[in-house]
C-alpha positions as CSV (number, residue, x, y, z in Angstrom):
1,M,128.8,90.2,75.8
2,R,132.5,89.5,75.8
3,I,135.0,91.2,78.0
4,S,138.4,91.9,76.6
5,Q,141.5,90.7,78.3
6,S,142.6,94.3,79.1
7,G,139.1,95.0,80.6
8,T,139.5,91.9,82.8
9,L,142.9,93.1,84.0
10,I,141.6,96.6,84.7
11,A,138.7,95.1,86.8
12,I,141.1,92.9,88.8
13,F,143.5,95.9,89.4
14,A,140.6,98.0,90.6
15,L,139.4,95.3,93.0
16,L,142.9,94.8,94.4
17,T,143.3,98.6,94.9
18,L,140.0,98.9,96.7
19,A,140.9,95.9,99.0
20,A,144.4,97.3,99.9
21,P,143.3,98.7,103.2
22,I,142.1,95.2,104.3
23,F,145.6,93.8,103.7
24,A,147.2,96.6,105.6
25,H,145.2,95.8,108.8
26,H,147.2,94.2,111.6
27,S,146.5,91.7,114.3
28,F,146.8,92.4,118.0
29,G,150.0,90.3,118.3
30,A,151.7,92.0,115.4
31,E,151.9,95.3,117.2
32,Y,151.2,94.8,120.9
33,D,152.9,92.7,123.5
34,D,150.5,90.9,125.9
35,S,153.4,90.4,128.3
36,K,153.7,94.2,128.8
37,P,150.5,95.4,130.5
38,V,150.2,99.1,131.2
39,S,147.8,101.2,133.3
40,V,147.8,105.0,133.3
41,T,145.6,107.8,134.5
42,G,145.6,111.1,132.7
43,V,143.6,113.7,130.9
44,I,142.3,113.2,127.4
45,A,144.0,115.5,124.9
46,K,142.4,114.2,121.7
47,V,139.9,111.6,120.6
48,D,140.0,110.2,117.0
49,W,136.6,108.5,116.5
50,E,137.3,107.0,113.1
51,N,137.8,103.7,111.3
52,P,139.6,101.4,111.4
53,H,140.2,102.1,115.1
54,M,139.3,104.8,117.6
55,H,142.3,106.4,119.2
56,L,142.6,108.1,122.6
57,Y,145.4,110.5,123.2
58,V,146.1,110.8,127.0
59,D,148.4,113.2,128.8
60,V,149.9,111.5,131.8
61,K,152.2,112.9,134.5
62,D,155.1,110.6,135.3
63,D,156.7,110.2,138.8
64,A,158.9,113.3,138.2
65,G,155.8,115.4,137.2
66,N,156.7,115.5,133.5
67,L,153.9,115.3,131.0
68,V,154.0,112.0,129.0
69,H,151.8,111.7,125.9
70,W,150.2,108.3,125.3
71,K,148.2,107.0,122.3
72,F,145.7,104.2,122.9
73,E,144.2,102.2,120.1
74,C,140.6,101.0,120.8
75,F,138.1,98.9,119.0
76,P,136.5,100.3,115.8
77,P,133.7,102.8,116.4
78,N,130.9,100.4,115.5
79,M,132.2,97.8,118.0
80,L,132.5,100.5,120.7
81,V,128.9,101.6,120.1
82,R,127.9,97.9,120.7
83,Q,129.9,98.1,123.9
84,G,127.8,101.2,125.0
85,W,130.1,104.0,123.9
86,R,128.7,107.1,122.4
87,K,130.6,109.6,120.2
88,D,131.2,112.9,121.9
89,L,129.5,111.7,125.1
90,T,131.5,108.8,126.6
91,V,134.9,110.5,126.5
92,K,135.7,114.1,125.8
93,V,138.8,116.2,125.7
94,G,139.6,117.3,129.2
95,D,138.1,114.2,130.9
96,T,140.3,112.4,133.4
97,I,140.4,108.6,132.7
98,S,142.3,105.5,133.6
99,V,143.3,103.1,130.8
100,F,144.4,99.5,131.0
101,G,146.0,97.8,128.0
102,W,149.1,96.4,126.5
103,R,152.1,98.3,125.3
104,A,153.4,98.3,121.7
105,R,156.2,95.9,121.0
106,D,158.5,98.8,120.1
107,G,158.3,100.2,123.6
108,S,156.8,103.5,122.6
109,N,154.0,105.2,124.5
110,L,151.5,103.4,122.2
111,A,149.2,100.8,123.6
112,H,146.1,98.8,122.8
113,A,143.4,99.7,125.4
114,R,141.4,96.9,126.9
115,E,139.4,98.9,129.5
116,V,138.8,102.6,130.1
117,T,137.7,103.7,133.6
118,L,135.7,107.0,133.4
119,A,135.9,109.7,136.0
120,D,132.7,108.4,137.6
121,G,134.2,105.0,138.0
122,K,132.3,103.3,135.2
123,K,134.4,100.8,133.3
124,M,134.1,100.5,129.6
125,T,135.5,97.7,127.4
126,S,137.6,99.3,124.7
127,G,139.5,96.4,123.1
128,P,140.2,92.7,122.9
129,P,141.7,90.6,125.6
130,A,145.4,89.8,125.2
131,N,146.6,86.9,123.1
132,T,143.4,86.5,121.2
133,G,144.7,87.4,117.7
134,A,141.8,89.9,117.6
135,N,142.4,93.3,116.0
């Protein structure tokens, strides 16, 4: 069986299109600054348990009592499960947690979570150590 040149081009295009999300993925160092650690305590407003990364949205009161919204990127769900996390059980909307991580390079209230401390004091690994190039 012989494949035409146009058939080959269509196949290559299809493979590149399917692989596009892989190229869009970023490394830790591309978005986060390991010289800017951040620790906050607040109430979970939302949990996005989906690929390529789980995200925690945490409402934190600042020193003036104003509500500040933080978004924390965590490991992908399959890696979190290997760390002991369980969807809809480990963290839920309304839970008070503390999060340690590294702030985004752009200075926004976005950070990569390294460790989450649950209300009962249990510490859960949620992301890579700084300066690893991990994503």
